[in-house]
N, C-alpha and C positions, 0 to 999 in steps of 0.2 A: 482343886482340879489339877494344879501344877504338880503336886506330889503324886496324884493318882496316875498321871501319864508320864512320870519321870523316867520310867524304865524303857520307854519307847525310843530313846536315843539309840539304844542298841539295835532296834529293828531298822532305823534309818541308817545307822552305820553299816549294817550288812547290805542294805540296798545300795548304798554309795559304792561299796566294794564291787558289787555285782555290775553296776553300771560302768564303773571304771574298767572292769575286765571286758564287758561285752562290747564296749565302743572300739575295741581293737579287733573285733571279729570281722570275718569276711561275709558279706551278704550282697543282696541285690537291692540297691537303694531305691526307695519309693515311699509314697504316702497313700493312705487310704482312710476312708471314713465309713462307718457302718451304723445301721439302725439295728438295735437289739430288742428282742421280744421274747419273754419267757414267763416263768412262774416259780414261786417259792416251793421247794420240796419240803414237805412236812416229815422230817426225820425223827421227831420226838413230839409227844402230845402237847407240850407247852409251847410249841411253835405254831400250832393250829390257829390261835387267836391273831397271829400276825399276818396271816394270809387273807388279804382283803380283795385282791384283784391281780391282774397281770403285772409283770415287771417290764417296764419299758426303759430304754436308755440308748446311749450311743457310745462309740469307741473311736478314738483318733489314733492312728498308728503311723509310726515312722520306722522304716527298715534301714539299718546302717549300710553305708556304701561298701563296695569291694575294696579290700586292702590285702596286702601281701603278708605272709608269715604265719597264717593259721593253717598249719598242715593237717590238723585234725578234721577240718571241715569236709574234706573229700571222703572221709570214712562215714560221714552222716549224709551222704548223697547231696552235698553242696546245699545245705540248709540255709535259711535266712534268719536273721536276728534283728531285734529292734526294741523300741520302747513305745508305750502307749498310755493314753489316759482313758479311763472308763467311767461313765456316769450311769447310775441306776435309779429309777423311781419305782418304789415298791407298792404304789397305790395305797399307802398307809402313812399319811402325812403326820398323824398324831403320835404314833408309836415308833416308827422307823425313820420317816423322812426320806432323804436320798442318801446314796453312798457315792463316794468318789475314790478312785484308786489310780496309782501310778505303778505300772508293771513293766518288767522286762518280758519279752516273749521270744519263743523259738518256734520256727515253722519247719517241720521235717517232712519233705516230700517222699512219697512212696515210689513215684515213677522216675525212671532214668531220662526219658524223653518227654518233655512237658512244655513245648513251645506254645501249644494251644490249650491243652487240658491238663489239669494237675489235681491230685488228691493227696492227703497226708494227715499228719498229726500236728497239733498245735498246743503249746503250753504257756502259761503265764505265771509269774510270781512277783510280788511286790508288797506295797503298803496301801491299805485302804482306810477310809474314814467314814464312819456313820454319823449322820447329823443328830439322830436321837438315840439315846441309850437307856438302859435300865435305871430306874430310880424308884426306890421303895415307896415313896409317897406319890410321885407324879406320873410314873410310867412303870407300874409294877408288873405288867404282863409281857414286857419286852425281855425275854430270857435269852435272846440271841446274843447280846453282847452288853457288857457294862462298862465298856471303854470306847472312846471315840476312835482311837487308832487301832487297827487290826492288821493281821497278816492277810494278804489277798492272794488267792491262787485260782487257777482255772485250767482245765484240760478239755480237749475236744478234737473233733475231726473236721477237716475242711475240704471243699471242692472249689476249683477255680477254672474259669473260662477266660482266656486271654486273647485279645485282639490288640497286639502290642502298639503303643505302650500302655493301653488301658486294659483293665481286667475287672471282672465281676466275681465275687467270692461269696459262697454260702457255707456256714459252719454251724455245728451243734456242739454243745458242751455243757459242763457244770461249773459254775462260778461259786467260790467259797470264801467267806469272810469270817475270821475268828481271831480272838486275842491270845489263844493258846493257854487260857486259864490264868493269865497274868492278873485279871480281875474276874470276880465271880458276881453274877452267873455268866456262863459262856457256852451256850448251846451251839453257837455259830449259825450262820445263815447260808443255805445252799439254794442256788438259783439255776434251774434248767433253762438254757438260753439258746435261742435261734439268732443268728447274726447274718445280716445282709450287707455286704460291703462293696463299695466302688472305689477303685484305686488306680494309680498311675505309677509305672515303673520308670525310673530315671536312668537306668542302665540296662544294657543288654544282659541276657542271662549268661551265667558262667557256663563255659563249655564243660560238659560232664565227661570226664575221662574214667576209664576203668582203672581201679586201684589195684596194683599188683598185690597178690596175696602175701608175698614175702616182705612187702614194704612195712616199715614200722613207724610209729609216730615219734614226736620229738624226744620223749623219754618213756621208756618201758621199764617197769620194775615191779618186783614183789616187795612187800613191806611188812615189817613188824612195827607197829606204832601204838603209842600211848597218848591219851589225851585226858585233860581235866576240864570240866565245864560247870557252869552254874546258872541258876535262873531263880525267878521269884514267882509265887502263885498265891491265889486265894482259894478258899474252900467254903462250902455251905456251912452256915451256923457260926462262923467266926469272922469278926471284923478286924482282920490283921493280915499282914504279909508273912509268908513262910519262905525260907530259903531252901533250895534244892541243889545238892552238890553231887557231881557224878565223876567217877574215874572209870576209864574204859581201856582195856588192853585188847588189841586187834591184830589179826594177820590177814593180809590181802594178797591174792595171787592173780596176776594178769593172765587171763585166758584168751582174750582176743585183743586186737589193736585198740579197741575202745571200751573194753569191759574188764572189770575185776570182780572176782567172787572172794568171799572171805568169811571168817568166823571171828567172834569176839565175846568178851564177857564184861558186863557192866556192874559196877558197884555204886548203888544209889543211896544217898542219905537225904530222904525227903522229909523235912521237918513238920509237914502237915499230916503225916499218916496216922500218928497216934491220936491226934484230935479228931480226925475224920472217923477213925474206928470208934471212938467214944460217941460221936454225934450220930453216925449213921448205922452202926452195927451193935451198939450197946456194950462196947468193950469196957470192962470194969477193972482191968489189971493196972498195976503200977509201973510195969515194965515199959520202956521205950521201944516201940516197934517201927521206928522210922527207917530202919535199914533194910534194904532188899538187894539181892544180886542174882544174876542169871545170865545164861549164854544167848547168843543170837547168830543168825546167818545174815550175810550182807551181800549187796550188789552195788557196784559203782559204774556210772557212765562217765567216761572221760572226755573233757573238752580242753585238752592241753593241761595246764596246771589246775584248772577248775574242774571239779567233778560233782555230780549229783549222787547222793548216797541214800540207799534205802536198806532197812534192816528189820527183821522180825525175830522175836525171841520170847522167852518166858523167865519168870522168877522162880527160884527154888523156895521151898518152905511152905508152911501152912497158909492157906488162903482165906481163912475164916473171917478175918477183919480187914480184908482188902477188896477193892473193886474187881480186879482181874489179875490172873497170873500172867496172861499173855500181854505183850506190848509190841509196838512197832515204832520206828523213828524214821524220819526223812528230812533231808537237808542238804547242805553244801559243805564241801571241803575246798580249801585253796592251799596248794602245796608251794611253800616258799623254799623247799629244799629239806633241811632237817626240821624246820618248824612248819606247822600246819594250822591254819585257821579253821574253826568249826562253827557252824550255825545249824541247829537241829531242832525240830519239833518232835517231842516224845509224846506218844498217845497210847490209849487203850483201844481195843476194837470198838466198832460202832460209833465212830466220830467223837470219842471222849478224850479231849486233849489233856495231857498231864502237865507239861511244862515246856516252855521255849528255852533252850539252853544255848549258851555261847561259851566258847572256850578255845584253848590253845593246845595243840598236840606236838609230839616230838617223834620223829622217825628213829627208832632204836637201831634198826638194820634194814638196809635196802640193797637189793641185788637183782641183776638181770636174769 
């Protein structure tokens, strides 16, 4: 088991970086506890046997206090940030058991004036743990995950009624746990969730001021940047780990104070592709077909030096022995200046994870 989970030190390392960055953010300090109720979303036929009943759980949240220096906050309508613990019971003790996760969250309000009522968007990202996982002999129907540690993510919308300092919050969203194909099988588990929260705010709300259109954040730049990244994965039919190595050349142009758009091209050497083609598609050739490359379009949301990155693209060449030509990726960048830290999940459409990649980038040229 130690060897099987050895690669998850990378996931915990990324979470540590995110927590270190987030604890310097400006928010409205407070605590809340919620009761969560939902159900498993059957996104693939082999998930159906896992759906035994409702998903019940709870979440404990802590929002970080107000601090100075986060100029970018005003461009997101003075959003709140924090950390939380989430527990889920899937009504399936034998195959799934319970899950536990530690997440960072961001709460982005839609309204300028929100002293009593507030609505907005909420997102979570962190590390999750399944108590029960796939086992060929003892748990063969659990195709959701074959590793205890997983990536945890959630998106949703919330509404809040406030009688300061107490508030009640209702939110709906989708919770996702997946190991990113570090271990196979890995369908992932999606949970549609209703959340009923009661909380208390320990600080007064930040006064919302109109941001001048001409005002710029701490650093604004267009970028030509290169990065190299790697990851490991497993595939159906083979009991071994495969390496994945990526080189990516990108151009990003800042179009607003908090957004960048860009283009890029990825060169991917996925050492599992030849074996997968033989097992799944009957490939009989002797040539190595592990190499793929293709362009993508990108979007970034800037939080100072930290940014969330999403991209969608396609691979050139024949698609006969591959799962998909199209791909997308989502993750985080942290800008140290010339050096850039990268953590990205690469996937195919329809929730098919390809690899979790971590790497280092270099800013070839930056200009305002």
